[in-house]
C-alpha positions as CSV (number, residue, x, y, z in Angstrom):
1,X,151.7,115.2,36.1
2,X,153.1,118.3,35.0
3,X,151.3,121.6,35.9
4,X,150.2,122.1,32.3
5,X,148.7,118.6,32.0
6,X,146.9,119.3,35.3
7,X,145.4,122.5,34.0
8,X,144.3,120.8,30.9
9,X,142.7,118.0,32.8
10,X,141.0,120.4,35.2
11,X,139.5,122.4,32.2
12,X,138.4,119.1,30.7
13,X,136.6,118.2,33.9
14,X,134.8,121.4,34.1
15,X,133.7,121.1,30.5
16,X,132.6,117.5,31.2
17,X,130.5,118.7,34.2
18,X,128.9,121.4,32.0
19,X,128.2,118.6,29.2
20,X,126.6,116.3,31.9
21,X,124.4,119.2,33.0
22,X,123.3,119.8,29.6
23,X,122.7,116.2,28.6
24,X,120.7,115.6,31.8
25,X,118.3,118.2,31.1
26,X,118.0,117.1,27.3
27,X,117.6,113.4,28.4
28,X,114.7,114.2,30.7
29,X,112.8,115.8,27.9
30,X,113.2,113.3,25.1
31,X,112.5,109.6,24.6
32,X,115.9,108.4,23.6
33,X,117.6,104.9,23.8
34,X,119.4,104.9,27.2
35,X,122.2,102.7,25.9
36,X,123.0,105.1,23.0
37,X,123.0,108.1,25.3
38,X,125.4,106.3,27.6
39,X,127.6,105.4,24.7
40,X,127.5,109.0,23.2
41,X,128.3,110.2,26.9
42,X,131.3,108.1,27.2
43,X,132.8,109.3,23.9
44,X,132.1,112.9,24.8
45,X,133.8,112.4,28.3
46,X,137.0,111.2,26.4
47,X,136.9,114.1,24.1
48,X,136.3,116.7,26.9
49,X,139.2,115.4,28.9
50,X,141.5,116.1,25.8
51,X,141.6,112.5,24.6
52,X,140.8,110.9,21.4
53,X,139.2,107.5,20.4
54,X,139.1,105.3,17.4
55,X,136.6,102.5,16.5
56,X,137.5,99.8,14.0
57,X,135.2,98.2,11.6
58,X,134.1,95.5,14.1
59,X,133.3,97.9,16.9
60,X,136.4,97.6,19.0
61,X,137.7,100.9,20.5
62,X,141.1,102.4,21.4
63,X,141.1,105.4,23.7
64,X,144.0,107.8,24.2
65,X,144.1,110.3,27.1
66,X,147.1,112.4,28.4
67,X,149.5,110.6,26.2
68,X,148.3,107.1,27.4
69,X,146.5,104.9,25.0
70,X,145.1,101.3,25.1
71,X,142.3,99.0,24.1
72,X,140.2,96.6,26.2
73,X,141.6,93.2,26.8
74,X,140.1,90.5,24.9
């Protein structure tokens, strides 16, 4: 991993930690569906780490982080 990629990843990890702190406080104060919150958290983690994701019309996902992409095995 290049020094630039490592810096980007580290910055993403720090943003993710902040996001988790924020979400934890909010989750404790509201009655939300835990599965929905978990899904949203995973999507946010991908984005915070500088990645991207796609979901097709049948709900299958592709994830891309640091130039690596893929989908779950079927």
